[in-house]
C-alpha positions as CSV (number, residue, x, y, z in Angstrom):
1,X,103.6,81.4,64.5
2,X,107.5,81.7,64.4
3,X,109.3,82.8,67.4
4,X,112.5,84.7,66.6
5,X,115.4,85.2,69.0
6,X,117.6,88.5,69.4
7,X,120.7,89.8,71.0
8,X,121.0,93.2,72.6
9,X,123.3,94.9,74.8
10,X,122.5,97.5,77.6
11,X,124.8,99.7,79.7
12,X,124.9,98.5,83.5
13,X,125.6,100.3,86.6
14,X,128.9,98.3,86.8
15,X,130.4,100.3,83.8
16,X,131.1,103.3,85.6
17,X,132.5,104.4,88.8
18,X,129.2,106.3,89.6
19,X,127.3,103.3,88.8
20,X,129.2,101.2,90.9
21,X,129.0,103.6,93.8
22,X,125.3,103.9,93.1
23,X,124.9,100.1,93.4
24,X,127.0,100.3,96.8
25,X,125.2,103.0,98.4
26,X,121.6,102.1,97.2
27,X,121.9,98.4,97.6
28,X,121.4,97.7,93.8
29,X,122.4,94.9,91.6
30,X,125.4,95.9,89.7
31,X,124.2,94.6,86.5
32,X,120.9,96.2,86.0
33,X,120.7,99.0,83.6
34,X,122.1,102.3,84.5
35,X,119.7,104.7,83.2
36,X,117.0,106.9,84.8
37,X,114.5,104.4,83.1
38,X,116.0,100.9,83.4
39,X,115.8,99.7,79.9
40,X,115.1,96.7,79.9
41,X,114.1,96.6,83.7
42,X,115.4,93.4,85.0
43,X,114.4,94.1,88.5
44,X,110.5,93.6,87.9
45,X,109.0,90.3,88.4
46,X,108.1,90.6,84.7
47,X,111.0,92.3,83.0
48,X,109.9,95.1,80.2
49,X,111.2,96.2,77.2
50,X,110.3,99.5,75.5
51,X,111.2,101.9,73.0
52,X,112.6,104.4,75.5
53,X,116.1,103.7,74.5
54,X,116.2,102.4,70.7
55,X,113.1,103.9,69.5
56,X,112.1,102.2,66.3
57,X,115.0,100.1,65.9
58,X,114.2,97.3,68.5
59,X,111.0,97.1,70.6
60,X,108.4,97.8,67.8
61,X,110.1,94.6,66.2
62,X,109.2,92.3,69.0
63,X,106.1,89.9,69.3
64,X,104.9,87.5,71.8
65,X,107.0,84.4,72.1
66,X,110.3,86.4,70.7
67,X,113.5,86.0,73.2
68,X,116.0,88.4,73.8
69,X,119.5,87.8,75.3
70,X,120.9,90.6,77.0
71,X,124.5,91.4,77.3
72,X,126.1,94.0,79.0
73,X,128.4,96.4,76.7
74,X,131.9,95.2,76.4
75,X,134.1,96.5,79.4
76,X,136.7,95.4,81.5
77,X,134.3,94.8,84.6
78,X,135.6,94.8,88.2
79,X,137.5,91.5,88.8
80,X,137.8,90.7,85.1
81,X,141.1,89.8,83.9
82,X,140.3,90.8,80.2
83,X,137.5,93.0,78.6
84,X,134.4,91.4,77.7
85,X,130.4,91.1,78.1
86,X,128.3,89.6,80.9
87,X,125.3,87.5,79.8
88,X,122.6,88.9,82.1
89,X,119.1,87.5,81.0
90,X,117.4,86.1,78.5
91,X,113.9,87.3,78.3
92,X,110.9,85.9,76.4
93,X,107.9,88.2,75.5
94,X,104.5,87.1,77.0
95,X,102.6,90.0,76.2
96,X,102.6,93.1,74.0
97,X,100.6,96.2,74.7
98,X,100.0,99.0,72.2
99,X,100.7,101.7,74.9
100,X,102.4,102.2,78.4
101,X,99.1,102.8,79.9
102,X,97.8,99.6,78.7
103,X,100.4,98.0,80.4
104,X,100.4,99.9,83.6
105,X,96.9,98.9,84.1
106,X,98.0,95.3,83.5
107,X,100.6,95.6,86.4
108,X,98.3,97.2,88.6
109,X,95.6,94.8,88.3
110,X,98.0,92.1,88.8
111,X,99.4,93.7,92.0
112,X,102.8,93.9,90.7
113,X,104.6,97.4,90.9
114,X,105.5,99.4,87.6
115,X,108.6,98.7,86.2
116,X,110.7,101.9,85.8
117,X,110.6,102.1,82.1
118,X,106.5,102.2,82.1
119,X,106.4,105.8,81.3
120,X,103.1,106.9,82.8
121,X,102.0,109.6,85.1
122,X,102.7,108.7,88.8
123,X,105.7,106.5,87.8
124,X,108.7,108.7,88.0
125,X,112.5,108.2,86.6
126,X,115.0,106.7,88.6
127,X,116.9,109.2,90.8
128,X,120.4,110.4,89.7
129,X,122.0,109.0,92.7
130,X,120.7,105.6,91.6
131,X,121.9,105.9,87.8
132,X,125.3,105.4,86.1
133,X,125.7,109.1,86.1
134,X,126.1,109.0,82.4
135,X,123.2,110.5,80.6
136,X,122.9,110.8,76.7
137,X,125.5,113.4,75.2
138,X,122.5,115.9,74.3
139,X,121.5,116.0,78.0
140,X,125.2,116.6,79.1
141,X,125.4,119.4,76.8
142,X,122.1,121.1,77.8
143,X,123.2,120.7,81.5
144,X,126.5,122.3,80.8
145,X,128.4,121.1,83.7
146,X,126.0,122.2,86.1
147,X,126.0,120.2,89.5
148,X,122.3,119.8,88.8
149,X,121.3,116.1,89.2
150,X,117.5,116.8,89.2
151,X,117.7,118.8,85.8
152,X,119.7,116.2,84.3
153,X,117.3,113.7,85.2
154,X,114.5,115.9,83.8
155,X,116.3,116.0,80.5
156,X,117.2,112.4,80.4
157,X,113.5,111.4,80.9
158,X,112.4,113.8,78.6
159,X,114.6,112.1,75.8
160,X,112.7,108.9,76.7
161,X,109.3,110.2,76.9
162,X,109.7,111.6,73.2
163,X,110.5,108.1,72.0
164,X,107.8,106.6,73.7
165,X,105.4,109.1,72.4
166,X,106.4,108.4,69.0
167,X,106.7,104.3,69.6
168,X,104.7,103.4,72.6
169,X,104.7,99.7,72.1
170,X,105.3,98.0,75.5
171,X,106.6,94.3,75.8
172,X,106.0,92.3,79.1
173,X,108.5,89.6,79.5
174,X,109.6,86.6,81.7
175,X,113.0,85.8,82.6
176,X,113.9,82.3,81.3
177,X,117.6,83.3,82.8
178,X,118.5,86.2,84.7
179,X,121.8,87.2,87.1
180,X,122.2,90.6,87.8
181,X,124.6,90.5,90.7
182,X,127.5,88.1,89.3
183,X,126.7,87.3,85.6
184,X,128.5,85.1,83.3
185,X,131.4,86.5,81.4
186,X,131.5,86.1,77.7
187,X,134.9,86.8,75.6
188,X,135.6,87.8,72.1
189,X,136.4,84.0,71.6
190,X,133.1,82.7,72.9
191,X,131.2,85.1,70.5
192,X,133.3,84.0,67.6
193,X,132.7,80.5,68.7
194,X,128.9,80.7,68.8
195,X,128.2,83.4,65.8
196,X,131.3,83.1,63.9
197,X,132.2,86.7,64.3
198,X,131.6,89.3,67.0
199,X,127.9,90.6,66.1
200,X,127.1,94.2,66.4
201,X,124.0,95.1,68.8
202,X,123.3,98.8,68.2
203,X,120.4,97.6,66.4
204,X,119.9,94.1,68.0
205,X,120.1,91.7,65.4
206,X,118.0,88.4,64.8
207,X,119.9,85.4,65.8
208,X,119.2,81.7,65.2
209,X,117.8,80.3,68.4
210,X,120.1,77.6,68.4
211,X,122.8,80.1,68.7
212,X,121.1,81.7,71.9
213,X,121.1,78.3,73.6
214,X,124.7,77.8,72.5
215,X,125.5,81.0,73.8
216,X,124.2,80.0,77.4
217,X,126.1,76.9,77.4
218,X,129.5,78.4,76.3
219,X,129.1,81.0,79.1
220,X,128.1,78.5,81.7
221,X,130.9,76.3,80.5
222,X,133.5,79.2,81.1
223,X,132.0,79.7,84.6
224,X,132.3,76.1,85.5
C-alpha cells in the first residue's frame, strides 16, 4: 500500500487572547487546538483525527500509514518578530475506525483516556473557559452576544456532532514529532523553499513525503 503525506493547519489556543488566558489559567500547552473538541487532539497518548472540523474534506481521505504535518494557522504569536506558522506535530495514522464508538472501545480497552474529539456518550466537550473563546460564526450568531459560555459550548459541540454523524470515521495516530509548548516557527520563505509556493490548507493537500521531511529539516534549521 502506498502511504501518503498531507499538510494541515489548526487554530491553537495561542492565536487569541482568550486562548492564551485559558492556557495560563488551566495549565494547558499554548499550541493545542483551541476548540471545544480538540481537533486534532495532540494531548492524547494516541493523537486522533476526525471529521468534526472539516467534515468530508479530510478525515475520510486518510488511511493507515498516512502522515500529516500540522501547522498552526499563520499568525504573529507572542514573542515572534514576524507573522508565521508553527510546526506543531507530525502524526502517522496507525488505526482507522468506522465510528467513534469503535474507537472509544479501543481506548477504553487499552486503558487510555478518551481524546476530546471522540464524540461519544460520557465524553463531554471542553468547557468554554479552556477554549480559544472563538466558536464558529454560526454559533456566535445564535448566542447573539449573550454571556452564556455553556450555551456557546452546546451549540459549538452540536456543529461537530452533526459532521461526525455524517462522516463517523475516526483515525488513531501516533506522534512522530510533537511540540505543543514552544513549536518551531515556519515563515513564508520556508514554505516557498519546501513547496515552491505557500500551499492552501483549508482542504489539506497531499504533499510529497520528501517535502514533509524537508519541512521538518528547514524548521529545525531555523531554530538552531
